[in-house]
N, CA, C, O and the ligand as a Tripos MOL2 file, in Angstrom:
@<TRIPOS>MOLECULE
protein
  277   275    70     0     0
PROTEIN
NO_CHARGES

@<TRIPOS>ATOM
      1 N           0.8340   -1.2170    0.0110 N.3       1 MET1
      2 CA         -0.0220    0.0130    0.0130 C.3       1 MET1
      3 C           0.8490    1.2560    0.0050 C.2       1 MET1
      4 O           0.6040    2.2040   -0.7410 O.2       1 MET1
      5 N           1.8900    1.2320    0.8650 N.am      2 LYS2
      6 CA          2.7880    2.3810    0.9300 C.3       2 LYS2
      7 C           3.5280    2.6220   -0.3930 C.2       2 LYS2
      8 O           3.7290    3.7630   -0.8100 O.2       2 LYS2
      9 N           3.9200    1.5440   -1.0290 N.am      3 LYS3
     10 CA          4.6120    1.6130   -2.3000 C.3       3 LYS3
     11 C           3.6900    2.2340   -3.3550 C.2       3 LYS3
     12 O           4.1210    3.0400   -4.1790 O.2       3 LYS3
     13 N           2.4400    1.8480   -3.3100 N.am      4 LEU4
     14 CA          1.4130    2.3900   -4.2350 C.3       4 LEU4
     15 C           1.2910    3.9430   -4.0700 C.2       4 LEU4
     16 O           1.1830    4.6840   -5.0470 O.2       4 LEU4
     17 N           1.3140    4.3720   -2.8410 N.am      5 VAL5
     18 CA          1.1380    5.7900   -2.5830 C.3       5 VAL5
     19 C           2.3570    6.5230   -3.1480 C.2       5 VAL5
     20 O           2.2110    7.5530   -3.8070 O.2       5 VAL5
     21 N           3.5440    6.0040   -2.8960 N.am      6 ILE6
     22 CA          4.8100    6.6050   -3.3870 C.3       6 ILE6
     23 C           4.8030    6.6460   -4.9120 C.2       6 ILE6
     24 O           5.1420    7.6560   -5.5290 O.2       6 ILE6
     25 N           4.3980    5.4970   -5.5140 N.am      7 LEU7
     26 CA          4.3260    5.4650   -6.9710 C.3       7 LEU7
     27 C           3.3240    6.5280   -7.4980 C.2       7 LEU7
     28 O           3.5930    7.2060   -8.4890 O.2       7 LEU7
     29 N           2.2100    6.6490   -6.8380 N.am      8 GLY8
     30 CA          1.2060    7.6340   -7.2490 C.3       8 GLY8
     31 C           1.7510    9.0420   -7.1850 C.2       8 GLY8
     32 O           1.4930    9.8590   -8.0680 O.2       8 GLY8
     33 N           2.5220    9.3300   -6.1190 N.am      9 LEU9
     34 CA          3.1210   10.6890   -5.9810 C.3       9 LEU9
     35 C           4.1340   10.9390   -7.0580 C.2       9 LEU9
     36 O           4.2400   12.0540   -7.5680 O.2       9 LEU9
     37 N           4.9040    9.8880   -7.4240 N.am     10 CYS10
     38 CA          5.9030   10.0350   -8.5060 C.3      10 CYS10
     39 C           5.2030   10.3650   -9.8240 C.2      10 CYS10
     40 O           5.6500   11.2320  -10.5730 O.2      10 CYS10
     41 N           4.0860    9.6540  -10.1010 N.am     11 VAL11
     42 CA          3.3610    9.8710  -11.3300 C.3      11 VAL11
     43 C           2.8290   11.2920  -11.3510 C.2      11 VAL11
     44 O           2.9250   11.9710  -12.3730 O.2      11 VAL11
     45 N           2.2810   11.7430  -10.2650 N.am     12 LEU12
     46 CA          1.7520   13.1480  -10.1420 C.3      12 LEU12
     47 C           2.8420   14.1370  -10.3460 C.2      12 LEU12
     48 O           2.6500   15.1190  -11.0620 O.2      12 LEU12
     49 N           4.0100   13.9200   -9.7360 N.am     13 ALA13
     50 CA          5.1390   14.8360   -9.8540 C.3      13 ALA13
     51 C           5.5980   14.9180  -11.3150 C.2      13 ALA13
     52 O           5.8130   16.0200  -11.8190 O.2      13 ALA13
     53 N           5.7540   13.7850  -12.0060 N.am     14 SER14
     54 CA          6.2510   13.8220  -13.3660 C.3      14 SER14
     55 C           5.2260   14.4420  -14.2830 C.2      14 SER14
     56 O           5.5840   15.1000  -15.2590 O.2      14 SER14
     57 N           3.9570   14.2450  -13.9850 N.am     15 THR15
     58 CA          2.8970   14.8840  -14.8130 C.3      15 THR15
     59 C           2.9770   16.4160  -14.6980 C.2      15 THR15
     60 O           2.8180   17.1320  -15.6860 O.2      15 THR15
     61 N           3.2240   16.8990  -13.4830 N.am     16 ALA16
     62 CA          3.3630   18.3320  -13.2610 C.3      16 ALA16
     63 C           4.5320   18.8920  -14.0880 C.2      16 ALA16
     64 O           4.4040   19.9370  -14.7250 O.2      16 ALA16
     65 N           5.6480   18.1990  -14.0700 N.am     17 VAL17
     66 CA          6.8430   18.6350  -14.7970 C.3      17 VAL17
     67 C           6.5210   18.6900  -16.2900 C.2      17 VAL17
     68 O           6.8740   19.6470  -16.9790 O.2      17 VAL17
     69 N           5.8490   17.6520  -16.7740 N.am     18 LEU18
     70 CA          5.4750   17.5580  -18.1960 C.3      18 LEU18
     71 C           4.5640   18.7000  -18.5930 C.2      18 LEU18
     72 O           4.6950   19.2600  -19.6820 O.2      18 LEU18
     73 N           3.6690   19.0340  -17.7390 N.am     19 ALA19
     74 CA          2.6830   20.1220  -18.0030 C.3      19 ALA19
     75 C           3.4410   21.4670  -18.1520 C.2      19 ALA19
     76 O           3.1600   22.2700  -19.0420 O.2      19 ALA19
     77 N           4.4140   21.6700  -17.2350 N.am     20 ASP20
     78 CA          5.2370   22.9170  -17.2640 C.3      20 ASP20
     79 C           6.0530   22.9330  -18.5500 C.2      20 ASP20
     80 O           6.1790   23.9840  -19.1790 O.2      20 ASP20
     81 N           6.6270   21.7600  -18.9660 N.am     21 ASP21
     82 CA          7.4020   21.7070  -20.1840 C.3      21 ASP21
     83 C           6.5510   22.0590  -21.3730 C.2      21 ASP21
     84 O           6.9880   22.7690  -22.2790 O.2      21 ASP21
     85 N           5.3200   21.5540  -21.3680 N.am     22 GLU22
     86 CA          4.4150   21.8770  -22.5030 C.3      22 GLU22
     87 C           4.1010   23.3560  -22.5970 C.2      22 GLU22
     88 O           4.0350   23.9350  -23.6810 O.2      22 GLU22
     89 N           3.9070   23.9570  -21.4110 N.am     23 LEU23
     90 CA          3.6420   25.3490  -21.3510 C.3      23 LEU23
     91 C           4.8630   26.1460  -21.8170 C.2      23 LEU23
     92 O           4.7170   27.1280  -22.5460 O.2      23 LEU23
     93 N           6.0680   25.7310  -21.4010 N.am     24 PHE24
     94 CA          7.2670   26.3740  -21.8130 C.3      24 PHE24
     95 C           7.4240   26.3070  -23.3150 C.2      24 PHE24
     96 O           7.6930   27.3200  -23.9600 O.2      24 PHE24
     97 N           7.2570   25.1120  -23.8850 N.am     25 ILE25
     98 CA          7.3620   24.8870  -25.3070 C.3      25 ILE25
     99 C           6.3490   25.7420  -26.0680 C.2      25 ILE25
    100 O           6.6750   26.3160  -27.1070 O.2      25 ILE25
    101 N           5.1240   25.8270  -25.5530 N.am     26 SER26
    102 CA          4.0760   26.5180  -26.2640 C.3      26 SER26
    103 C           4.3040   28.0570  -26.1760 C.2      26 SER26
    104 O           3.9440   28.7860  -27.1000 O.2      26 SER26
    105 N           4.8880   28.5290  -25.0850 N.am     27 LEU27
    106 CA          5.2040   29.9600  -24.9750 C.3      27 LEU27
    107 C           6.4820   30.3660  -25.7740 C.2      27 LEU27
    108 O           6.6090   31.5050  -26.2260 O.2      27 LEU27
    109 N           7.4230   29.3920  -25.9310 N.am     28 ASP28
    110 CA          8.6190   29.6660  -26.6760 C.3      28 ASP28
    111 C           8.3600   29.6520  -28.1720 C.2      28 ASP28
    112 O           8.7020   28.7120  -28.8890 O.2      28 ASP28
    113 N           7.7460   30.7280  -28.6030 N.am     29 ALA29
    114 CA          7.2200   30.7570  -29.9590 C.3      29 ALA29
    115 C           8.3220   30.6060  -31.0660 C.2      29 ALA29
    116 O           8.0690   30.0100  -32.1130 O.2      29 ALA29
    117 N           9.5390   31.1550  -30.8140 N.am     30 ASP30
    118 CA         10.5670   31.0100  -31.8010 C.3      30 ASP30
    119 C          11.5100   29.7940  -31.4800 C.2      30 ASP30
    120 O          12.5430   29.6140  -32.1250 O.2      30 ASP30
    121 N          11.1220   28.9880  -30.4860 N.am     31 SER31
    122 CA         11.8230   27.7530  -30.1410 C.3      31 SER31
    123 C          13.3410   27.9570  -29.9260 C.2      31 SER31
    124 O          14.1420   27.0980  -30.2920 O.2      31 SER31
    125 N          13.7240   29.1020  -29.3290 N.am     32 ASN32
    126 CA         15.1170   29.2930  -29.0570 C.3      32 ASN32
    127 C          15.5410   28.8640  -27.6490 C.2      32 ASN32
    128 O          16.6690   29.1100  -27.2230 O.2      32 ASN32
    129 N          14.5780   28.1950  -26.9140 N.am     33 GLY33
    130 CA         14.8770   27.6880  -25.6100 C.3      33 GLY33
    131 C          14.8040   28.7200  -24.4820 C.2      33 GLY33
    132 O          15.1620   28.4420  -23.3380 O.2      33 GLY33
    133 N          14.3190   29.9500  -24.8440 N.am     34 LEU34
    134 CA         14.1700   31.0030  -23.8790 C.3      34 LEU34
    135 C          12.8160   31.6690  -24.1310 C.2      34 LEU34
    136 O          12.3810   31.7710  -25.2780 O.2      34 LEU34
    137 N          12.1500   32.1240  -23.0660 N.am     35 ILE35
    138 CA         10.9030   32.8670  -23.1980 C.3      35 ILE35
    139 C          11.1930   34.3510  -23.0140 C.2      35 ILE35
    140 O          11.6180   34.7860  -21.9440 O.2      35 ILE35
    141 N          10.9680   35.0890  -24.0270 N.am     36 SER36
    142 CA         11.1410   36.5520  -23.9050 C.3      36 SER36
    143 C           9.8980   37.1290  -23.2480 C.2      36 SER36
    144 O           8.8900   36.4390  -23.0940 O.2      36 SER36
    145 N           9.9750   38.4170  -22.8560 N.am     37 ILE37
    146 CA          8.8320   39.0430  -22.2060 C.3      37 ILE37
    147 C           7.6440   39.1110  -23.1640 C.2      37 ILE37
    148 O           6.4880   38.9910  -22.7570 O.2      37 ILE37
    149 N           7.9560   39.3080  -24.4510 N.am     38 THR38
    150 CA          6.9250   39.3500  -25.4800 C.3      38 THR38
    151 C           6.1970   37.9640  -25.5820 C.2      38 THR38
    152 O           4.9700   37.8880  -25.6290 O.2      38 THR38
    153 N           7.0220   36.8820  -25.6120 N.am     39 GLU39
    154 CA          6.4630   35.5630  -25.6420 C.3      39 GLU39
    155 C           5.6250   35.2590  -24.4100 C.2      39 GLU39
    156 O           4.5970   34.5870  -24.4850 O.2      39 GLU39
    157 N           6.0910   35.7710  -23.2730 N.am     40 ALA40
    158 CA          5.4240   35.4740  -22.0000 C.3      40 ALA40
    159 C           3.9970   36.1330  -21.9780 C.2      40 ALA40
    160 O           3.1020   35.6680  -21.2730 O.2      40 ALA40
    161 N           3.8210   37.2270  -22.7730 N.am     41 GLU41
    162 CA          2.5230   37.9050  -22.7850 C.3      41 GLU41
    163 C           1.3940   36.9920  -23.2410 C.2      41 GLU41
    164 O           0.2290   37.2970  -22.9880 O.2      41 GLU41
    165 N           1.7060   35.8670  -23.9140 N.am     42 ALA42
    166 CA          0.6890   34.9260  -24.3350 C.3      42 ALA42
    167 C          -0.0050   34.2560  -23.1610 C.2      42 ALA42
    168 O          -1.0960   33.7080  -23.3140 O.2      42 ALA42
    169 N           0.6370   34.2970  -21.9590 N.am     43 ASP43
    170 CA          0.0740   33.6820  -20.7900 C.3      43 ASP43
    171 C           0.0630   34.7450  -19.6920 C.2      43 ASP43
    172 O           1.1280   35.1490  -19.2260 O.2      43 ASP43
    173 N          -1.1090   35.2040  -19.2710 N.am     44 SER44
    174 CA         -1.1920   36.3360  -18.3320 C.3      44 SER44
    175 C          -0.5410   36.0340  -16.9780 C.2      44 SER44
    176 O           0.0260   36.9250  -16.3450 O.2      44 SER44
    177 N          -0.6260   34.7730  -16.5400 N.am     45 ASP45
    178 CA          0.0190   34.3810  -15.2280 C.3      45 ASP45
    179 C           1.4840   34.4530  -15.3400 C.2      45 ASP45
    180 O           2.1340   35.0300  -14.4680 O.2      45 ASP45
    181 N           2.0770   33.8700  -16.4170 N.am     46 VAL46
    182 CA          3.5520   33.9150  -16.5750 C.3      46 VAL46
    183 C           3.9800   35.3610  -16.7340 C.2      46 VAL46
    184 O           4.9560   35.8040  -16.1300 O.2      46 VAL46
    185 N           3.2150   36.1110  -17.5780 N.am     47 SER47
    186 CA          3.5540   37.5370  -17.8290 C.3      47 SER47
    187 C           3.5950   38.2790  -16.5100 C.2      47 SER47
    188 O           4.5110   39.0760  -16.3070 O.2      47 SER47
    189 N           2.6480   38.0610  -15.5930 N.am     48 ALA48
    190 CA          2.5720   38.7820  -14.3030 C.3      48 ALA48
    191 C           3.7340   38.4270  -13.4570 C.2      48 ALA48
    192 O           4.2090   39.2600  -12.6850 O.2      48 ALA48
    193 N           4.2240   37.2080  -13.5680 N.am     49 GLN49
    194 CA          5.3520   36.7770  -12.6700 C.3      49 GLN49
    195 C           6.7540   36.8210  -13.3840 C.2      49 GLN49
    196 O           7.7630   36.3400  -12.8680 O.2      49 GLN49
    197 N           6.7350   37.4180  -14.5740 N.am     50 PHE50
    198 CA          8.0000   37.4100  -15.3750 C.3      50 PHE50
    199 C           9.1870   37.9100  -14.6550 C.2      50 PHE50
    200 O          10.2170   37.2380  -14.6230 O.2      50 PHE50
    201 N           9.0870   39.1100  -14.0520 N.am     51 ALA51
    202 CA         10.2060   39.7460  -13.3380 C.3      51 ALA51
    203 C          10.7040   38.8590  -12.1830 C.2      51 ALA51
    204 O          11.9010   38.7470  -11.9200 O.2      51 ALA51
    205 N           9.7220   38.2350  -11.5050 N.am     52 GLU52
    206 CA         10.0630   37.3790  -10.3920 C.3      52 GLU52
    207 C          10.8180   36.0930  -10.8540 C.2      52 GLU52
    208 O          11.7570   35.6180  -10.2160 O.2      52 GLU52
    209 N          10.3510   35.5880  -11.9720 N.am     53 LEU53
    210 CA         10.9410   34.3320  -12.4860 C.3      53 LEU53
    211 C          12.2970   34.5470  -13.1820 C.2      53 LEU53
    212 O          13.1310   33.6420  -13.2010 O.2      53 LEU53
    213 N          12.5200   35.7610  -13.7630 N.am     54 ASP54
    214 CA         13.7310   36.0280  -14.4340 C.3      54 ASP54
    215 C          14.8180   36.4100  -13.4150 C.2      54 ASP54
    216 O          15.1690   37.5770  -13.2380 O.2      54 ASP54
    217 N          15.3380   35.3410  -12.7460 N.am     55 THR55
    218 CA         16.2480   35.5800  -11.5890 C.3      55 THR55
    219 C          17.5830   36.1810  -11.9900 C.2      55 THR55
    220 O          18.2200   36.8290  -11.1600 O.2      55 THR55
    221 N          18.0200   36.0030  -13.1800 N.am     56 ASN56
    222 CA         19.2670   36.6160  -13.5700 C.3      56 ASN56
    223 C          19.0460   37.9150  -14.3610 C.2      56 ASN56
    224 O          19.9930   38.4890  -14.8980 O.2      56 ASN56
    225 N          17.8010   38.3670  -14.4250 N.am     57 THR57
    226 CA         17.3090   39.5990  -15.0180 C.3      57 THR57
    227 C          17.9540   39.8540  -16.4340 C.2      57 THR57
    228 O          18.3830   40.9710  -16.7200 O.2      57 THR57
    229 N          18.0110   38.8300  -17.2840 N.am     58 ASP58
    230 CA         18.5170   39.0260  -18.5990 C.3      58 ASP58
    231 C          17.3780   39.2750  -19.6210 C.2      58 ASP58
    232 O          17.6030   39.4220  -20.8220 O.2      58 ASP58
    233 N          16.1600   39.3110  -19.0780 N.am     59 GLY59
    234 CA         14.9690   39.5930  -19.9190 C.3      59 GLY59
    235 C          14.4090   38.3760  -20.6330 C.2      59 GLY59
    236 O          13.5160   38.4940  -21.4720 O.2      59 GLY59
    237 N          14.9490   37.1800  -20.2890 N.am     60 TYR60
    238 CA         14.4800   35.9190  -20.8610 C.3      60 TYR60
    239 C          14.3260   34.8980  -19.7330 C.2      60 TYR60
    240 O          15.0900   34.8950  -18.7680 O.2      60 TYR60
    241 N          13.3230   34.0350  -19.8760 N.am     61 LEU61
    242 CA         13.1940   32.9010  -18.9370 C.3      61 LEU61
    243 C          13.7740   31.6600  -19.5990 C.2      61 LEU61
    244 O          13.3140   31.2020  -20.6450 O.2      61 LEU61
    245 N          14.8010   31.1400  -18.9460 N.am     62 SER62
    246 CA         15.3420   29.8020  -19.3670 C.3      62 SER62
    247 C          14.4190   28.7180  -18.7980 C.2      62 SER62
    248 O          13.5240   28.9900  -17.9970 O.2      62 SER62
    249 N          14.6700   27.4760  -19.2440 N.am     63 ALA63
    250 CA         13.8870   26.3460  -18.7360 C.3      63 ALA63
    251 C          14.0870   26.2240  -17.2350 C.2      63 ALA63
    252 O          13.1580   25.8590  -16.5140 O.2      63 ALA63
    253 N          15.3150   26.5330  -16.7460 N.am     64 GLU64
    254 CA         15.6400   26.4100  -15.3200 C.3      64 GLU64
    255 C          14.8110   27.4710  -14.5500 C.2      64 GLU64
    256 O          14.1790   27.1640  -13.5400 O.2      64 GLU64
    257 N          14.8290   28.6870  -15.0390 N.am     65 GLU65
    258 CA         14.0920   29.7620  -14.3690 C.3      65 GLU65
    259 C          12.5580   29.4670  -14.4320 C.2      65 GLU65
    260 O          11.8250   29.7240  -13.4770 O.2      65 GLU65
    261 N          12.1170   28.9330  -15.5610 N.am     66 PHE66
    262 CA         10.6980   28.6640  -15.7210 C.3      66 PHE66
    263 C          10.2340   27.5050  -14.8130 C.2      66 PHE66
    264 O           9.0660   27.4230  -14.4350 O.2      66 PHE66
    265 N          11.1790   26.6200  -14.4770 N.am     67 ALA67
    266 CA         10.8390   25.4840  -13.5600 C.3      67 ALA67
    267 C          10.3290   25.9680  -12.2410 C.2      67 ALA67
    268 O           9.5900   25.2520  -11.5650 O.2      67 ALA67
    269 N          10.7170   27.2160  -11.8350 N.am     68 GLU68
    270 CA         10.2330   27.7690  -10.5860 C.3      68 GLU68
    271 C           8.7440   28.2570  -10.6530 C.2      68 GLU68
    272 O           8.1030   28.5660   -9.6490 O.2      68 GLU68
    273 N           8.2590   28.2960  -11.9260 N.am     69 TYR69
    274 CA          6.8960   28.7510  -12.0440 C.3      69 TYR69
    275 C           5.8710   27.7750  -11.5520 C.2      69 TYR69
    276 O           4.6740   28.0580  -11.6040 O.2      69 TYR69
    277 CA         16.5340   35.0880  -17.5820 Ca       70 CA70
@<TRIPOS>BOND
     1     1     2 1
     2     2     3 1
     3     3     4 2
     4     3     5 am
     5     5     6 1
     6     6     7 1
     7     7     8 2
     8     7     9 am
     9     9    10 1
    10    10    11 1
    11    11    12 2
    12    11    13 am
    13    13    14 1
    14    14    15 1
    15    15    16 2
    16    15    17 am
    17    17    18 1
    18    18    19 1
    19    19    20 2
    20    19    21 am
    21    21    22 1
    22    22    23 1
    23    23    24 2
    24    23    25 am
    25    25    26 1
    26    26    27 1
    27    27    28 2
    28    27    29 am
    29    29    30 1
    30    30    31 1
    31    31    32 2
    32    31    33 am
    33    33    34 1
    34    34    35 1
    35    35    36 2
    36    35    37 am
    37    37    38 1
    38    38    39 1
    39    39    40 2
    40    39    41 am
    41    41    42 1
    42    42    43 1
    43    43    44 2
    44    43    45 am
    45    45    46 1
    46    46    47 1
    47    47    48 2
    48    47    49 am
    49    49    50 1
    50    50    51 1
    51    51    52 2
    52    51    53 am
    53    53    54 1
    54    54    55 1
    55    55    56 2
    56    55    57 am
    57    57    58 1
    58    58    59 1
    59    59    60 2
    60    59    61 am
    61    61    62 1
    62    62    63 1
    63    63    64 2
    64    63    65 am
    65    65    66 1
    66    66    67 1
    67    67    68 2
    68    67    69 am
    69    69    70 1
    70    70    71 1
    71    71    72 2
    72    71    73 am
    73    73    74 1
    74    74    75 1
    75    75    76 2
    76    75    77 am
    77    77    78 1
    78    78    79 1
    79    79    80 2
    80    79    81 am
    81    81    82 1
    82    82    83 1
    83    83    84 2
    84    83    85 am
    85    85    86 1
    86    86    87 1
    87    87    88 2
    88    87    89 am
    89    89    90 1
    90    90    91 1
    91    91    92 2
    92    91    93 am
    93    93    94 1
    94    94    95 1
    95    95    96 2
    96    95    97 am
    97    97    98 1
    98    98    99 1
    99    99   100 2
   100    99   101 am
   101   101   102 1
   102   102   103 1
   103   103   104 2
   104   103   105 am
   105   105   106 1
   106   106   107 1
   107   107   108 2
   108   107   109 am
   109   109   110 1
   110   110   111 1
   111   111   112 2
   112   111   113 am
   113   113   114 1
   114   114   115 1
   115   115   116 2
   116   115   117 am
   117   117   118 1
   118   118   119 1
   119   119   120 2
   120   119   121 am
   121   121   122 1
   122   122   123 1
   123   123   124 2
   124   123   125 am
   125   125   126 1
   126   126   127 1
   127   127   128 2
   128   127   129 am
   129   129   130 1
   130   130   131 1
   131   131   132 2
   132   131   133 am
   133   133   134 1
   134   134   135 1
   135   135   136 2
   136   135   137 am
   137   137   138 1
   138   138   139 1
   139   139   140 2
   140   139   141 am
   141   141   142 1
   142   142   143 1
   143   143   144 2
   144   143   145 am
   145   145   146 1
   146   146   147 1
   147   147   148 2
   148   147   149 am
   149   149   150 1
   150   150   151 1
   151   151   152 2
   152   151   153 am
   153   153   154 1
   154   154   155 1
   155   155   156 2
   156   155   157 am
   157   157   158 1
   158   158   159 1
   159   159   160 2
   160   159   161 am
   161   161   162 1
   162   162   163 1
   163   163   164 2
   164   163   165 am
   165   165   166 1
   166   166   167 1
   167   167   168 2
   168   167   169 am
   169   169   170 1
   170   170   171 1
   171   171   172 2
   172   171   173 am
   173   173   174 1
   174   174   175 1
   175   175   176 2
   176   175   177 am
   177   177   178 1
   178   178   179 1
   179   179   180 2
   180   179   181 am
   181   181   182 1
   182   182   183 1
   183   183   184 2
   184   183   185 am
   185   185   186 1
   186   186   187 1
   187   187   188 2
   188   187   189 am
   189   189   190 1
   190   190   191 1
   191   191   192 2
   192   191   193 am
   193   193   194 1
   194   194   195 1
   195   195   196 2
   196   195   197 am
   197   197   198 1
   198   198   199 1
   199   199   200 2
   200   199   201 am
   201   201   202 1
   202   202   203 1
   203   203   204 2
   204   203   205 am
   205   205   206 1
   206   206   207 1
   207   207   208 2
   208   207   209 am
   209   209   210 1
   210   210   211 1
   211   211   212 2
   212   211   213 am
   213   213   214 1
   214   214   215 1
   215   215   216 2
   216   215   217 am
   217   217   218 1
   218   218   219 1
   219   219   220 2
   220   219   221 am
   221   221   222 1
   222   222   223 1
   223   223   224 2
   224   223   225 am
   225   225   226 1
   226   226   227 1
   227   227   228 2
   228   227   229 am
   229   229   230 1
   230   230   231 1
   231   231   232 2
   232   231   233 am
   233   233   234 1
   234   234   235 1
   235   235   236 2
   236   235   237 am
   237   237   238 1
   238   238   239 1
   239   239   240 2
   240   239   241 am
   241   241   242 1
   242   242   243 1
   243   243   244 2
   244   243   245 am
   245   245   246 1
   246   246   247 1
   247   247   248 2
   248   247   249 am
   249   249   250 1
   250   250   251 1
   251   251   252 2
   252   251   253 am
   253   253   254 1
   254   254   255 1
   255   255   256 2
   256   255   257 am
   257   257   258 1
   258   258   259 1
   259   259   260 2
   260   259   261 am
   261   261   262 1
   262   262   263 1
   263   263   264 2
   264   263   265 am
   265   265   266 1
   266   266   267 1
   267   267   268 2
   268   267   269 am
   269   269   270 1
   270   270   271 1
   271   271   272 2
   272   271   273 am
   273   273   274 1
   274   274   275 1
   275   275   276 2
@<TRIPOS>SUBSTRUCTURE
     1 MET1         2 RESIDUE 1 A MET
     2 LYS2         6 RESIDUE 1 A LYS
     3 LYS3        10 RESIDUE 1 A LYS
     4 LEU4        14 RESIDUE 1 A LEU
     5 VAL5        18 RESIDUE 1 A VAL
     6 ILE6        22 RESIDUE 1 A ILE
     7 LEU7        26 RESIDUE 1 A LEU
     8 GLY8        30 RESIDUE 1 A GLY
     9 LEU9        34 RESIDUE 1 A LEU
    10 CYS10       38 RESIDUE 1 A CYS
    11 VAL11       42 RESIDUE 1 A VAL
    12 LEU12       46 RESIDUE 1 A LEU
    13 ALA13       50 RESIDUE 1 A ALA
    14 SER14       54 RESIDUE 1 A SER
    15 THR15       58 RESIDUE 1 A THR
    16 ALA16       62 RESIDUE 1 A ALA
    17 VAL17       66 RESIDUE 1 A VAL
    18 LEU18       70 RESIDUE 1 A LEU
    19 ALA19       74 RESIDUE 1 A ALA
    20 ASP20       78 RESIDUE 1 A ASP
    21 ASP21       82 RESIDUE 1 A ASP
    22 GLU22       86 RESIDUE 1 A GLU
    23 LEU23       90 RESIDUE 1 A LEU
    24 PHE24       94 RESIDUE 1 A PHE
    25 ILE25       98 RESIDUE 1 A ILE
    26 SER26      102 RESIDUE 1 A SER
    27 LEU27      106 RESIDUE 1 A LEU
    28 ASP28      110 RESIDUE 1 A ASP
    29 ALA29      114 RESIDUE 1 A ALA
    30 ASP30      118 RESIDUE 1 A ASP
    31 SER31      122 RESIDUE 1 A SER
    32 ASN32      126 RESIDUE 1 A ASN
    33 GLY33      130 RESIDUE 1 A GLY
    34 LEU34      134 RESIDUE 1 A LEU
    35 ILE35      138 RESIDUE 1 A ILE
    36 SER36      142 RESIDUE 1 A SER
    37 ILE37      146 RESIDUE 1 A ILE
    38 THR38      150 RESIDUE 1 A THR
    39 GLU39      154 RESIDUE 1 A GLU
    40 ALA40      158 RESIDUE 1 A ALA
    41 GLU41      162 RESIDUE 1 A GLU
    42 ALA42      166 RESIDUE 1 A ALA
    43 ASP43      170 RESIDUE 1 A ASP
    44 SER44      174 RESIDUE 1 A SER
    45 ASP45      178 RESIDUE 1 A ASP
    46 VAL46      182 RESIDUE 1 A VAL
    47 SER47      186 RESIDUE 1 A SER
    48 ALA48      190 RESIDUE 1 A ALA
    49 GLN49      194 RESIDUE 1 A GLN
    50 PHE50      198 RESIDUE 1 A PHE
    51 ALA51      202 RESIDUE 1 A ALA
    52 GLU52      206 RESIDUE 1 A GLU
    53 LEU53      210 RESIDUE 1 A LEU
    54 ASP54      214 RESIDUE 1 A ASP
    55 THR55      218 RESIDUE 1 A THR
    56 ASN56      222 RESIDUE 1 A ASN
    57 THR57      226 RESIDUE 1 A THR
    58 ASP58      230 RESIDUE 1 A ASP
    59 GLY59      234 RESIDUE 1 A GLY
    60 TYR60      238 RESIDUE 1 A TYR
    61 LEU61      242 RESIDUE 1 A LEU
    62 SER62      246 RESIDUE 1 A SER
    63 ALA63      250 RESIDUE 1 A ALA
    64 GLU64      254 RESIDUE 1 A GLU
    65 GLU65      258 RESIDUE 1 A GLU
    66 PHE66      262 RESIDUE 1 A PHE
    67 ALA67      266 RESIDUE 1 A ALA
    68 GLU68      270 RESIDUE 1 A GLU
    69 TYR69      274 RESIDUE 1 A TYR
    70 CA70       277 GROUP 0 **** ****
């Protein structure tokens, strides 16, 4: 039973990562691996948190920065 719960949590966690990846890919309109502030405007939530997510303040969200979203 305990193993089943752990397995379930792993599946849930990997699904969440996958969903974030899909959002990242869909927002990365020019597929350069970075989300610009213009690309982020396609999602109002990401756009609103852009400055917070852009931890190195280069004006782009990398996959690593976006993972915090
Ligand atoms: Ca950045």
